[in-house]
C-alpha positions in Angstrom: 13.2 9.3 1.4 10.3 7.8 3.6 10.7 6.9 7.1 11.2 2.9 7.8 7.4 2.9 9.5 5.9 4.9 6.9 7.3 2.5 3.7 6.3 -0.4 5.6 2.7 1.5 6.0 2.5 1.7 2.4 4.2 -2.1 2.1 1.5 -3.8 4.3 -1.4 -1.2 2.4 0.4 -2.4 -1.6 -0.2 -6.6 0.1 -4.3 -5.8 1.5 -4.7 -4.1 -2.0 -3.7 -7.6 -3.3 -5.1 -9.4 -0.4 -2.4 -10.1 1.5 -1.7 -9.7 5.1 0.8 -10.4 6.7 1.2 -12.7 9.1 3.9 -13.6 12.6 4.4 -16.7 14.0 6.6 -17.7 16.7 8.2 -20.6 16.8 10.2 -22.8 19.5 14.3 -22.4 18.4 15.5 -25.3 17.3 19.4 -23.4 17.9 18.1 -23.6 21.4 19.8 -26.2 23.6 16.5 -26.2 26.3 14.3 -26.8 22.9 16.7 -29.5 21.8 16.2 -31.6 24.7 12.6 -30.9 25.6 12.1 -32.4 21.6 14.5 -35.1 22.1 12.2 -36.0 26.0 9.0 -36.8 24.0 10.6 -37.9 21.0 11.8 -40.5 23.6 8.4 -41.1 24.4 6.2 -41.6 21.5 5.1 -45.2 21.1 7.6 -46.6 18.0 4.1 -49.1 16.7 1.1 -46.5 16.9 4.1 -43.9 14.5 4.3 -46.1 12.5 0.7 -47.5 12.0 0.4 -43.0 12.0 2.6 -43.0 9.7 1.1 -46.3 7.4 -1.9 -44.4 7.5 -1.3 -41.8 6.1 1.0 -43.2 3.3 -2.2 -45.7 2.6 -4.4 -42.2 2.2 -1.9 -40.3 -0.2 -1.4 -42.7 -2.3 -5.6 -42.4 -2.4 -4.9 -39.3 -4.9 -2.6 -41.2 -7.6 -6.0 -43.1 -8.5 
C-alpha cells in the first residue's frame, strides 16, 4: 500500500485534473471561552438600530430576486 503522503499527492493530482484545488481555512474556535467572550463583547457593542436597518436593506434586496 502507498504511503499516506503518496496517496494525498495522488488525490491532489486527481482533483487538479478535474479543475479542483484544496483550500484550507483557519477560523476562530467557537468552543474556546476566549473566543466566545470576544464575540460577546463585539455583539454587545453593536448599534441595534443600525443592525436592524442593515437587515431590512438585505431583506429588501433579496426580495428583488423573487420578482
